[in-house]
Structure formats: C-alpha cells, structure tokens
PQR file with spaces between the fields and no chain letter, atoms N, CA, C, O and H, PARSE charges and radii, in Angstrom:
ATOM       1  N    MET     1      93.919  122.870  189.083 -0.4000 1.5000
ATOM       2  CA   MET     1      94.379  124.227  188.858 -0.0000 2.0000
ATOM       3  C    MET     1      93.573  124.890  187.738  0.5500 1.7000
ATOM       4  O    MET     1      93.149  126.039  187.867 -0.5500 1.4000
ATOM       5  N    ILE     2      93.365  124.162  186.642 -0.4000 1.5000
ATOM       6  CA   ILE     2      92.611  124.727  185.515 -0.0000 2.0000
ATOM       7  C    ILE     2      91.156  124.950  185.917  0.5500 1.7000
ATOM       8  O    ILE     2      90.538  125.940  185.526 -0.5500 1.4000
ATOM       9  H    ILE     2      93.710  123.229  186.537  0.4000 1.0000
ATOM      10  N    ARG     3      90.620  124.020  186.702 -0.4000 1.5000
ATOM      11  CA   ARG     3      89.235  124.168  187.158 -0.0000 2.0000
ATOM      12  C    ARG     3      89.093  125.406  188.048  0.5500 1.7000
ATOM      13  O    ARG     3      88.100  126.126  187.942 -0.5500 1.4000
ATOM      14  H    ARG     3      91.123  123.216  187.019  0.4000 1.0000
ATOM      15  N    MET     4      90.066  125.661  188.918 -0.4000 1.5000
ATOM      16  CA   MET     4      90.010  126.820  189.798 -0.0000 2.0000
ATOM      17  C    MET     4      90.104  128.113  188.983  0.5500 1.7000
ATOM      18  O    MET     4      89.365  129.062  189.248 -0.5500 1.4000
ATOM      19  H    MET     4      90.872  125.076  189.004  0.4000 1.0000
ATOM      20  N    LEU     5      90.998  128.161  188.002 -0.4000 1.5000
ATOM      21  CA   LEU     5      91.133  129.355  187.168 -0.0000 2.0000
ATOM      22  C    LEU     5      89.871  129.577  186.328  0.5500 1.7000
ATOM      23  O    LEU     5      89.448  130.716  186.126 -0.5500 1.4000
ATOM      24  H    LEU     5      91.598  127.391  187.786  0.4000 1.0000
ATOM      25  N    SER     6      89.284  128.509  185.851 -0.4000 1.5000
ATOM      26  CA   SER     6      88.050  128.636  185.090 -0.0000 2.0000
ATOM      27  C    SER     6      86.921  129.172  185.962  0.5500 1.7000
ATOM      28  O    SER     6      86.135  130.011  185.522 -0.5500 1.4000
ATOM      29  H    SER     6      89.627  127.584  186.015  0.4000 1.0000
ATOM      30  N    THR     7      86.843  128.689  187.189 -0.4000 1.5000
ATOM      31  CA   THR     7      85.813  129.147  188.118 -0.0000 2.0000
ATOM      32  C    THR     7      86.023  130.613  188.466  0.5500 1.7000
ATOM      33  O    THR     7      85.068  131.390  188.485 -0.5500 1.4000
ATOM      34  H    THR     7      87.481  128.007  187.546  0.4000 1.0000
ATOM      35  N    LEU     8      87.266  130.998  188.741 -0.4000 1.5000
ATOM      36  CA   LEU     8      87.562  132.403  189.041 -0.0000 2.0000
ATOM      37  C    LEU     8      87.266  133.292  187.831  0.5500 1.7000
ATOM      38  O    LEU     8      86.733  134.390  187.990 -0.5500 1.4000
ATOM      39  H    LEU     8      88.042  130.367  188.726  0.4000 1.0000
ATOM      40  N    GLY     9      87.600  132.838  186.647 -0.4000 1.5000
ATOM      41  CA   GLY     9      87.312  133.593  185.433 -0.0000 2.0000
ATOM      42  C    GLY     9      85.819  133.758  185.208  0.5500 1.7000
ATOM      43  O    GLY     9      85.359  134.818  184.783 -0.5500 1.4000
ATOM      44  H    GLY     9      88.033  131.946  186.518  0.4000 1.0000
ATOM      45  N    PHE    10      85.072  132.709  185.494 -0.4000 1.5000
ATOM      46  CA   PHE    10      83.619  132.773  185.352 -0.0000 2.0000
ATOM      47  C    PHE    10      83.028  133.813  186.298  0.5500 1.7000
ATOM      48  O    PHE    10      82.222  134.648  185.888 -0.5500 1.4000
ATOM      49  H    PHE    10      85.446  131.848  185.839  0.4000 1.0000
ATOM      50  N    PHE    11      83.437  133.757  187.574 -0.4000 1.5000
ATOM      51  CA   PHE    11      82.909  134.715  188.542 -0.0000 2.0000
ATOM      52  C    PHE    11      83.384  136.137  188.262  0.5500 1.7000
ATOM      53  O    PHE    11      82.650  137.093  188.515 -0.5500 1.4000
ATOM      54  H    PHE    11      84.092  133.078  187.907  0.4000 1.0000
ATOM      55  N    ALA    12      84.587  136.288  187.748 -0.4000 1.5000
ATOM      56  CA   ALA    12      85.064  137.616  187.376 -0.0000 2.0000
ATOM      57  C    ALA    12      84.247  138.162  186.204  0.5500 1.7000
ATOM      58  O    ALA    12      83.932  139.351  186.172 -0.5500 1.4000
ATOM      59  H    ALA    12      85.184  135.512  187.542  0.4000 1.0000
ATOM      60  N    GLY    13      83.908  137.317  185.261 -0.4000 1.5000
ATOM      61  CA   GLY    13      83.064  137.741  184.138 -0.0000 2.0000
ATOM      62  C    GLY    13      81.678  138.140  184.598  0.5500 1.7000
ATOM      63  O    GLY    13      81.142  139.150  184.142 -0.5500 1.4000
ATOM      64  H    GLY    13      84.163  136.350  185.287  0.4000 1.0000
ATOM      65  N    ILE    14      81.092  137.367  185.489 -0.4000 1.5000
ATOM      66  CA   ILE    14      79.778  137.704  186.044 -0.0000 2.0000
ATOM      67  C    ILE    14      79.852  139.030  186.796  0.5500 1.7000
ATOM      68  O    ILE    14      78.953  139.862  186.682 -0.5500 1.4000
ATOM      69  H    ILE    14      81.527  136.546  185.859  0.4000 1.0000
ATOM      70  N    ALA    15      80.931  139.228  187.571 -0.4000 1.5000
ATOM      71  CA   ALA    15      81.090  140.476  188.328 -0.0000 2.0000
ATOM      72  C    ALA    15      81.209  141.670  187.380  0.5500 1.7000
ATOM      73  O    ALA    15      80.645  142.729  187.654 -0.5500 1.4000
ATOM      74  H    ALA    15      81.662  138.552  187.664  0.4000 1.0000
ATOM      75  N    LEU    16      81.929  141.517  186.280 -0.4000 1.5000
ATOM      76  CA   LEU    16      82.059  142.607  185.308 -0.0000 2.0000
ATOM      77  C    LEU    16      80.730  142.916  184.641  0.5500 1.7000
ATOM      78  O    LEU    16      80.401  144.083  184.428 -0.5500 1.4000
ATOM      79  H    LEU    16      82.388  140.657  186.057  0.4000 1.0000
ATOM      80  N    LEU    17      79.965  141.890  184.312 -0.4000 1.5000
ATOM      81  CA   LEU    17      78.645  142.115  183.719 -0.0000 2.0000
ATOM      82  C    LEU    17      77.712  142.833  184.681  0.5500 1.7000
ATOM      83  O    LEU    17      76.989  143.748  184.287 -0.5500 1.4000
ATOM      84  H    LEU    17      80.232  140.942  184.485  0.4000 1.0000
ATOM      85  N    LEU    18      77.728  142.418  185.947 -0.4000 1.5000
ATOM      86  CA   LEU    18      76.885  143.078  186.946 -0.0000 2.0000
ATOM      87  C    LEU    18      77.333  144.509  187.182  0.5500 1.7000
ATOM      88  O    LEU    18      76.502  145.400  187.357 -0.5500 1.4000
ATOM      89  H    LEU    18      78.315  141.674  186.267  0.4000 1.0000
ATOM      90  N    LEU    19      78.629  144.734  187.189 -0.4000 1.5000
ATOM      91  CA   LEU    19      79.146  146.089  187.366 -0.0000 2.0000
ATOM      92  C    LEU    19      78.739  146.979  186.196  0.5500 1.7000
ATOM      93  O    LEU    19      78.364  148.134  186.398 -0.5500 1.4000
ATOM      94  H    LEU    19      79.304  144.010  187.047  0.4000 1.0000
ATOM      95  N    ALA    20      78.810  146.459  184.993 -0.4000 1.5000
ATOM      96  CA   ALA    20      78.415  147.234  183.822 -0.0000 2.0000
ATOM      97  C    ALA    20      76.913  147.491  183.805  0.5500 1.7000
ATOM      98  O    ALA    20      76.468  148.544  183.350 -0.5500 1.4000
ATOM      99  H    ALA    20      79.115  145.521  184.829  0.4000 1.0000
ATOM     100  N    PHE    21      76.137  146.541  184.296 -0.4000 1.5000
ATOM     101  CA   PHE    21      74.685  146.686  184.284 -0.0000 2.0000
ATOM     102  C    PHE    21      74.194  147.649  185.352  0.5500 1.7000
ATOM     103  O    PHE    21      73.297  148.450  185.091 -0.5500 1.4000
ATOM     104  H    PHE    21      76.499  145.685  184.665  0.4000 1.0000
ATOM     105  N    PHE    22      74.762  147.587  186.547 -0.4000 1.5000
ATOM     106  CA   PHE    22      74.298  148.406  187.659 -0.0000 2.0000
ATOM     107  C    PHE    22      75.087  149.690  187.854  0.5500 1.7000
ATOM     108  O    PHE    22      74.801  150.440  188.788 -0.5500 1.4000
ATOM     109  H    PHE    22      75.491  146.936  186.759  0.4000 1.0000
ATOM     110  N    ASN    23      76.066  149.969  187.008 -0.4000 1.5000
ATOM     111  CA   ASN    23      76.884  151.166  187.150 -0.0000 2.0000
ATOM     112  C    ASN    23      76.078  152.404  186.762  0.5500 1.7000
ATOM     113  O    ASN    23      75.581  152.479  185.638 -0.5500 1.4000
ATOM     114  H    ASN    23      76.298  149.360  186.250  0.4000 1.0000
ATOM     115  N    PRO    24      75.936  153.368  187.658 -0.5600 1.5000
ATOM     116  CA   PRO    24      75.235  154.601  187.291  0.2800 2.0000
ATOM     117  C    PRO    24      76.075  155.410  186.303  0.5500 1.7000
ATOM     118  O    PRO    24      77.286  155.543  186.476 -0.5500 1.4000
ATOM     119  N    GLN    25      75.455  155.928  185.309 -0.4000 1.5000
ATOM     120  CA   GLN    25      76.148  156.671  184.251 -0.0000 2.0000
ATOM     121  C    GLN    25      76.294  158.141  184.625  0.5500 1.7000
ATOM     122  O    GLN    25      75.865  159.011  183.866 -0.5500 1.4000
ATOM     123  H    GLN    25      74.471  155.819  185.168  0.4000 1.0000
ATOM     124  N    THR    26      76.882  158.433  185.762 -0.4000 1.5000
ATOM     125  CA   THR    26      77.049  159.815  186.178 -0.0000 2.0000
ATOM     126  C    THR    26      78.420  160.349  185.805  0.5500 1.7000
ATOM     127  O    THR    26      78.559  161.537  185.512 -0.5500 1.4000
ATOM     128  H    THR    26      77.230  157.726  186.378  0.4000 1.0000
ATOM     129  N    VAL    27      79.421  159.505  185.810 -0.4000 1.5000
ATOM     130  CA   VAL    27      80.770  159.951  185.507 -0.0000 2.0000
ATOM     131  C    VAL    27      81.074  159.637  184.050  0.5500 1.7000
ATOM     132  O    VAL    27      80.939  158.497  183.607 -0.5500 1.4000
ATOM     133  H    VAL    27      79.308  158.541  186.047  0.4000 1.0000
ATOM     134  N    GLY    28      81.481  160.650  183.321 -0.4000 1.5000
ATOM     135  CA   GLY    28      81.900  160.439  181.949 -0.0000 2.0000
ATOM     136  C    GLY    28      80.791  160.521  180.919  0.5500 1.7000
ATOM     137  O    GLY    28      81.078  160.541  179.722 -0.5500 1.4000
ATOM     138  H    GLY    28      81.590  161.577  183.681  0.4000 1.0000
ATOM     139  N    SER    29      79.550  160.568  181.331 -0.4000 1.5000
ATOM     140  CA   SER    29      78.492  160.665  180.342 -0.0000 2.0000
ATOM     141  C    SER    29      78.192  162.136  180.079  0.5500 1.7000
ATOM     142  O    SER    29      78.093  162.943  181.003 -0.5500 1.4000
ATOM     143  H    SER    29      79.317  160.552  182.304  0.4000 1.0000
ATOM     144  N    LEU    30      78.054  162.458  178.830 -0.4000 1.5000
ATOM     145  CA   LEU    30      77.772  163.829  178.444 -0.0000 2.0000
ATOM     146  C    LEU    30      76.309  163.953  178.062  0.5500 1.7000
ATOM     147  O    LEU    30      75.771  163.102  177.353 -0.5500 1.4000
ATOM     148  H    LEU    30      78.134  161.803  178.079  0.4000 1.0000
ATOM     149  N    ALA    31      75.681  164.990  178.520 -0.4000 1.5000
ATOM     150  CA   ALA    31      74.286  165.233  178.180 -0.0000 2.0000
ATOM     151  C    ALA    31      74.187  166.600  177.522  0.5500 1.7000
ATOM     152  O    ALA    31      74.771  167.576  177.992 -0.5500 1.4000
ATOM     153  H    ALA    31      76.118  165.681  179.095  0.4000 1.0000
ATOM     154  N    ALA    32      73.457  166.652  176.451 -0.4000 1.5000
ATOM     155  CA   ALA    32      73.257  167.916  175.764 -0.0000 2.0000
ATOM     156  C    ALA    32      72.257  168.745  176.555  0.5500 1.7000
ATOM     157  O    ALA    32      71.160  168.289  176.879 -0.5500 1.4000
ATOM     158  H    ALA    32      72.983  165.858  176.069  0.4000 1.0000
ATOM     159  N    ARG    33      72.651  169.941  176.849 -0.4000 1.5000
ATOM     160  CA   ARG    33      71.769  170.836  177.582 -0.0000 2.0000
ATOM     161  C    ARG    33      71.589  172.097  176.760  0.5500 1.7000
ATOM     162  O    ARG    33      72.552  172.760  176.374 -0.5500 1.4000
ATOM     163  H    ARG    33      73.542  170.311  176.586  0.4000 1.0000
ATOM     164  N    GLU    34      70.346  172.403  176.509 -0.4000 1.5000
ATOM     165  CA   GLU    34      70.040  173.584  175.728 -0.0000 2.0000
ATOM     166  C    GLU    34      69.446  174.650  176.624  0.5500 1.7000
ATOM     167  O    GLU    34      68.851  174.361  177.662 -0.5500 1.4000
ATOM     168  H    GLU    34      69.564  171.864  176.823  0.4000 1.0000
ATOM     169  N    ASP    35      69.622  175.880  176.203 -0.4000 1.5000
ATOM     170  CA   ASP    35      69.028  176.984  176.924 -0.0000 2.0000
ATOM     171  C    ASP    35      67.536  176.979  176.635  0.5500 1.7000
ATOM     172  O    ASP    35      67.116  177.073  175.482 -0.5500 1.4000
ATOM     173  H    ASP    35      70.106  176.115  175.360  0.4000 1.0000
ATOM     174  N    SER    36      66.738  176.870  177.691 -0.4000 1.5000
ATOM     175  CA   SER    36      65.295  176.765  177.498 -0.0000 2.0000
ATOM     176  C    SER    36      64.654  178.111  177.198  0.5500 1.7000
ATOM     177  O    SER    36      63.442  178.171  176.991 -0.5500 1.4000
ATOM     178  H    SER    36      67.079  176.795  178.628  0.4000 1.0000
ATOM     179  N    ALA    37      65.432  179.203  177.166 -0.4000 1.5000
ATOM     180  CA   ALA    37      64.862  180.517  176.872 -0.0000 2.0000
ATOM     181  C    ALA    37      64.412  180.601  175.412  0.5500 1.7000
ATOM     182  O    ALA    37      63.466  181.327  175.103 -0.5500 1.4000
ATOM     183  H    ALA    37      66.417  179.154  177.334  0.4000 1.0000
ATOM     184  N    GLY    38      65.070  179.876  174.514 -0.4000 1.5000
ATOM     185  CA   GLY    38      64.717  179.913  173.099 -0.0000 2.0000
ATOM     186  C    GLY    38      63.751  178.822  172.701  0.5500 1.7000
ATOM     187  O    GLY    38      63.608  178.534  171.512 -0.5500 1.4000
ATOM     188  H    GLY    38      65.838  179.287  174.764  0.4000 1.0000
ATOM     189  N    CYS    39      63.088  178.212  173.654 -0.4000 1.5000
ATOM     190  CA   CYS    39      62.181  177.103  173.362 -0.0000 2.0000
ATOM     191  C    CYS    39      60.729  177.560  173.447  0.5500 1.7000
ATOM     192  O    CYS    39      60.380  178.480  174.186 -0.5500 1.4000
ATOM     193  H    CYS    39      63.204  178.447  174.619  0.4000 1.0000
ATOM     194  N    ARG    40      59.907  176.884  172.666 -0.4000 1.5000
ATOM     195  CA   ARG    40      58.474  177.146  172.740 -0.0000 2.0000
ATOM     196  C    ARG    40      57.735  175.848  172.461  0.5500 1.7000
ATOM     197  O    ARG    40      58.288  174.904  171.896 -0.5500 1.4000
ATOM     198  H    ARG    40      60.192  176.137  172.066  0.4000 1.0000
ATOM     199  N    THR    41      56.480  175.823  172.868 -0.4000 1.5000
ATOM     200  CA   THR    41      55.645  174.643  172.670 -0.0000 2.0000
ATOM     201  C    THR    41      54.758  174.857  171.455  0.5500 1.7000
ATOM     202  O    THR    41      54.072  175.872  171.338 -0.5500 1.4000
ATOM     203  H    THR    41      56.031  176.590  173.327  0.4000 1.0000
ATOM     204  N    VAL    42      54.784  173.884  170.552 -0.4000 1.5000
ATOM     205  CA   VAL    42      53.967  173.970  169.340 -0.0000 2.0000
ATOM     206  C    VAL    42      53.050  172.757  169.284  0.5500 1.7000
ATOM     207  O    VAL    42      53.378  171.693  169.810 -0.5500 1.4000
ATOM     208  H    VAL    42      55.342  173.059  170.647  0.4000 1.0000
ATOM     209  N    GLN    43      51.911  172.924  168.650 -0.4000 1.5000
ATOM     210  CA   GLN    43      50.963  171.842  168.436 -0.0000 2.0000
ATOM     211  C    GLN    43      51.318  171.153  167.116  0.5500 1.7000
ATOM     212  O    GLN    43      51.354  171.798  166.068 -0.5500 1.4000
ATOM     213  H    GLN    43      51.645  173.788  168.223  0.4000 1.0000
ATOM     214  N    VAL    44      51.577  169.861  167.168 -0.4000 1.5000
ATOM     215  CA   VAL    44      51.969  169.099  165.986 -0.0000 2.0000
ATOM     216  C    VAL    44      50.863  168.101  165.673  0.5500 1.7000
ATOM     217  O    VAL    44      50.544  167.255  166.508 -0.5500 1.4000
ATOM     218  H    VAL    44      51.548  169.338  168.019  0.4000 1.0000
ATOM     219  N    PRO    45      50.265  168.187  164.468 -0.5600 1.5000
ATOM     220  CA   PRO    45      49.236  167.201  164.112  0.2800 2.0000
ATOM     221  C    PRO    45      49.876  165.856  163.767  0.5500 1.7000
ATOM     222  O    PRO    45      50.875  165.796  163.049 -0.5500 1.4000
ATOM     223  N    LEU    46      49.297  164.799  164.279 -0.4000 1.5000
ATOM     224  CA   LEU    46      49.763  163.450  163.996 -0.0000 2.0000
ATOM     225  C    LEU    46      48.695  162.732  163.189  0.5500 1.7000
ATOM     226  O    LEU    46      47.580  162.527  163.670 -0.5500 1.4000
ATOM     227  H    LEU    46      48.486  164.848  164.861  0.4000 1.0000
ATOM     228  N    ASP    47      49.030  162.352  161.970 -0.4000 1.5000
ATOM     229  CA   ASP    47      48.097  161.630  161.125 -0.0000 2.0000
ATOM     230  C    ASP    47      48.685  160.255  160.876  0.5500 1.7000
ATOM     231  O    ASP    47      49.769  160.130  160.307 -0.5500 1.4000
ATOM     232  H    ASP    47      49.936  162.518  161.579  0.4000 1.0000
ATOM     233  N    GLU    48      47.978  159.236  161.297 -0.4000 1.5000
ATOM     234  CA   GLU    48      48.488  157.881  161.174 -0.0000 2.0000
ATOM     235  C    GLU    48      48.045  157.207  159.878  0.5500 1.7000
ATOM     236  O    GLU    48      48.300  156.017  159.696 -0.5500 1.4000
ATOM     237  H    GLU    48      47.098  159.338  161.760  0.4000 1.0000
ATOM     238  N    GLY    49      47.399  157.922  158.988 -0.4000 1.5000
ATOM     239  CA   GLY    49      47.013  157.362  157.702 -0.0000 2.0000
ATOM     240  C    GLY    49      45.682  156.650  157.706  0.5500 1.7000
ATOM     241  O    GLY    49      45.284  156.100  156.679 -0.5500 1.4000
ATOM     242  H    GLY    49      47.191  158.889  159.135  0.4000 1.0000
ATOM     243  N    TYR    50      44.979  156.637  158.821 -0.4000 1.5000
ATOM     244  CA   TYR    50      43.698  155.953  158.903 -0.0000 2.0000
ATOM     245  C    TYR    50      42.543  156.934  159.037  0.5500 1.7000
ATOM     246  O    TYR    50      41.427  156.536  159.370 -0.5500 1.4000
ATOM     247  H    TYR    50      45.302  157.083  159.656  0.4000 1.0000
ATOM     248  N    GLY    51      42.800  158.203  158.782 -0.4000 1.5000
ATOM     249  CA   GLY    51      41.764  159.202  158.928 -0.0000 2.0000
ATOM     250  C    GLY    51      41.589  159.674  160.358  0.5500 1.7000
ATOM     251  O    GLY    51      40.698  160.472  160.649 -0.5500 1.4000
ATOM     252  H    GLY    51      43.707  158.526  158.512  0.4000 1.0000
ATOM     253  N    VAL    52      42.425  159.191  161.237 -0.4000 1.5000
ATOM     254  CA   VAL    52      42.362  159.590  162.641 -0.0000 2.0000
ATOM     255  C    VAL    52      43.510  160.549  162.889  0.5500 1.7000
ATOM     256  O    VAL    52      44.678  160.197  162.721 -0.5500 1.4000
ATOM     257  H    VAL    52      43.149  158.543  160.999  0.4000 1.0000
ATOM     258  N    SER    53      43.171  161.752  163.286 -0.4000 1.5000
ATOM     259  CA   SER    53      44.203  162.752  163.544 -0.0000 2.0000
ATOM     260  C    SER    53      44.227  163.092  165.018  0.5500 1.7000
ATOM     261  O    SER    53      43.188  163.262  165.657 -0.5500 1.4000
ATOM     262  H    SER    53      42.223  162.038  163.423  0.4000 1.0000
ATOM     263  N    ARG    54      45.417  163.185  165.535 -0.4000 1.5000
ATOM     264  CA   ARG    54      45.612  163.625  166.908 -0.0000 2.0000
ATOM     265  C    ARG    54      46.552  164.817  166.879  0.5500 1.7000
ATOM     266  O    ARG    54      47.275  165.037  165.907 -0.5500 1.4000
ATOM     267  H    ARG    54      46.261  163.047  165.017  0.4000 1.0000
ATOM     268  N    VAL    55      46.530  165.573  167.948 -0.4000 1.5000
ATOM     269  CA   VAL    55      47.425  166.713  168.080 -0.0000 2.0000
ATOM     270  C    VAL    55      48.255  166.511  169.328  0.5500 1.7000
ATOM     271  O    VAL    55      47.735  166.183  170.395 -0.5500 1.4000
ATOM     272  H    VAL    55      45.943  165.395  168.738  0.4000 1.0000
ATOM     273  N    GLU    56      49.569  166.713  169.177 -0.4000 1.5000
ATOM     274  CA   GLU    56      50.489  166.538  170.289 -0.0000 2.0000
ATOM     275  C    GLU    56      51.258  167.826  170.507  0.5500 1.7000
ATOM     276  O    GLU    56      51.603  168.518  169.550 -0.5500 1.4000
ATOM     277  H    GLU    56      49.991  166.980  168.311  0.4000 1.0000
ATOM     278  N    SER    57      51.526  168.146  171.758 -0.4000 1.5000
ATOM     279  CA   SER    57      52.340  169.328  172.078 -0.0000 2.0000
ATOM     280  C    SER    57      53.791  168.897  172.202  0.5500 1.7000
ATOM     281  O    SER    57      54.110  167.958  172.931 -0.5500 1.4000
ATOM     282  H    SER    57      51.245  167.583  172.536  0.4000 1.0000
ATOM     283  N    ARG    58      54.677  169.597  171.478 -0.4000 1.5000
ATOM     284  CA   ARG    58      56.105  169.309  171.533 -0.0000 2.0000
ATOM     285  C    ARG    58      56.867  170.589  171.799  0.5500 1.7000
ATOM     286  O    ARG    58      56.491  171.664  171.333 -0.5500 1.4000
ATOM     287  H    ARG    58      54.418  170.360  170.885  0.4000 1.0000
ATOM     288  N    GLU    59      57.946  170.455  172.557 -0.4000 1.5000
ATOM     289  CA   GLU    59      58.801  171.601  172.836 -0.0000 2.0000
ATOM     290  C    GLU    59      59.855  171.691  171.748  0.5500 1.7000
ATOM     291  O    GLU    59      60.603  170.741  171.520 -0.5500 1.4000
ATOM     292  H    GLU    59      58.251  169.581  172.936  0.4000 1.0000
ATOM     293  N    VAL    60      59.914  172.827  171.082 -0.4000 1.5000
ATOM     294  CA   VAL    60      60.852  173.029  169.987 -0.0000 2.0000
ATOM     295  C    VAL    60      61.845  174.099  170.410  0.5500 1.7000
ATOM     296  O    VAL    60      61.455  175.189  170.829 -0.5500 1.4000
ATOM     297  H    VAL    60      59.306  173.599  171.267  0.4000 1.0000
ATOM     298  N    CYS    61      63.138  173.780  170.297 -0.4000 1.5000
ATOM     299  CA   CYS    61      64.175  174.717  170.679 -0.0000 2.0000
ATOM     300  C    CYS    61      65.051  175.014  169.459  0.5500 1.7000
ATOM     301  O    CYS    61      65.139  174.210  168.531 -0.5500 1.4000
ATOM     302  H    CYS    61      63.454  172.894  169.957  0.4000 1.0000
ATOM     303  N    GLY    62      65.677  176.151  169.478 -0.4000 1.5000
ATOM     304  CA   GLY    62      66.592  176.519  168.407 -0.0000 2.0000
ATOM     305  C    GLY    62      65.873  177.296  167.327  0.5500 1.7000
ATOM     306  O    GLY    62      64.833  177.911  167.563 -0.5500 1.4000
ATOM     307  H    GLY    62      65.605  176.804  170.232  0.4000 1.0000
ATOM     308  N    ALA    63      66.449  177.254  166.136 -0.4000 1.5000
ATOM     309  CA   ALA    63      65.915  177.996  165.005 -0.0000 2.0000
ATOM     310  C    ALA    63      64.617  177.350  164.524  0.5500 1.7000
ATOM     311  O    ALA    63      64.595  176.178  164.149 -0.5500 1.4000
ATOM     312  H    ALA    63      67.293  176.754  165.945  0.4000 1.0000
ATOM     313  N    ILE    64      63.564  178.112  164.540 -0.4000 1.5000
ATOM     314  CA   ILE    64      62.251  177.634  164.093 -0.0000 2.0000
ATOM     315  C    ILE    64      61.927  178.320  162.782  0.5500 1.7000
ATOM     316  O    ILE    64      61.947  179.547  162.683 -0.5500 1.4000
ATOM     317  H    ILE    64      63.581  179.065  164.845  0.4000 1.0000
ATOM     318  N    ARG    65      61.631  177.523  161.792 -0.4000 1.5000
ATOM     319  CA   ARG    65      61.334  178.095  160.472 -0.0000 2.0000
ATOM     320  C    ARG    65      59.866  178.352  160.310  0.5500 1.7000
ATOM     321  O    ARG    65      59.435  178.831  159.261 -0.5500 1.4000
ATOM     322  H    ARG    65      61.615  176.526  161.873  0.4000 1.0000
C-alpha cells in the first residue's frame, strides 16, 4: 500500500512539474503595454572600457530628458 501511494505521489509530482513547465503563460499573466506614439529611436553609444565604442539603436518611450 505504501509503495503504491509513493509511486502515485511520484508520478503526480512529475505531472505537476511537466504541467508547470509546458503551461503557456496566456492566462493570468500581465504584460505592460505602452503607447508607441510617444516612442522614438535614439542612438546610444556603448563603451566597454577598452577603447572600442559601438553605437546601438534603442527605442525610448515616455518622458525623455
């Protein structure tokens, strides 16, 4: 009896882990959505401290100083 309950508990635990891993996060997940009308693309210099500079384009939304 104990062996059967242990086996069922093990498989139930595996099933819960698989359900949590493969569950799509569509229900209950909140995503921040901003109005893209107030957004603009700016060039941001990236300096890694080795004298090598790169420039990256980033989208900035909201209040820009």
